[in-house]
C-alpha positions in Angstrom: 0.0 0.0 0.0 1.5 3.3 -1.0 1.2 6.5 1.0 -1.4 8.1 -1.1 -3.7 5.1 -0.6 -3.1 5.2 3.1 -4.0 8.9 3.2 -7.2 8.3 1.3 -8.2 5.6 3.8 -7.4 7.9 6.8 -9.4 10.7 5.3 -12.4 8.3 4.8 -12.1 7.2 8.4 -12.1 10.9 9.6 -15.2 11.6 7.4 -17.1 8.6 8.9 -16.3 9.7 12.5 -18.4 12.9 12.5 -21.4 11.1 11.1 -21.2 8.6 14.0 -20.9 11.6 16.4 -23.9 13.3 14.8 -25.9 10.1 15.2 -24.9 9.7 18.8 -25.7 13.4 19.5 -29.1 13.1 17.9 -30.2 10.1 20.0 -30.5 12.0 23.3 -32.3 14.8 21.5 -34.7 12.3 19.9 -35.3 10.7 23.3 -36.1 14.1 24.9 -38.5 14.9 22.1 -40.3 11.6 22.6 -40.5 12.1 26.3 -41.9 15.6 25.9 -44.6 14.3 23.5 -45.5 11.4 25.8 -45.7 13.8 28.7 -48.0 16.1 26.8 -50.3 13.1 26.0 -50.3 11.9 29.6 -51.2 15.4 30.8 -54.1 15.6 28.4 -55.4 12.2 29.5 -55.2 13.3 33.2 -57.0 16.6 32.3 -59.9 14.7 30.7 -60.1 12.3 33.5 -60.4 15.2 35.9 -63.1 16.8 33.8 -65.1 13.5 33.9 -64.7 13.3 37.7 -65.9 16.8 38.1 -68.9 16.1 35.9 -69.8 13.1 38.0 -69.4 15.0 41.2 -71.7 17.8 39.8 -74.3 15.3 38.8 -74.2 13.5 42.1 -74.5 16.8 44.0 -77.5 17.8 41.9 -79.2 14.5 42.6 -78.2 14.7 46.3 -79.8 18.1 46.9 -82.9 16.9 45.0 -82.8 19.3 42.0 -82.9 16.6 39.3 -85.2 14.4 41.3 -87.7 17.1 41.7 -87.5 18.0 38.0 -88.0 14.4 37.0 -90.8 14.1 39.5 -89.1 11.1 41.2 -89.6 12.4 44.7 -92.8 12.7 46.7 -92.2 16.0 48.3 
């Protein structure tokens, strides 16, 4: 192998190394993006769960004080 061929191979190795570094650097960024997106989805699910709980509490309260029962004429009162 002559010197020119050796230099060409060394240059190819140097050019491959930054690509590997870019890939390694992009993996944590991709992981952070995925975590952020999953966190947003989880927060939205908890928000809707909270809304449903509040609706059920409101309906229970309205039945407990007799508002809906009187409107539907379920109570003798």
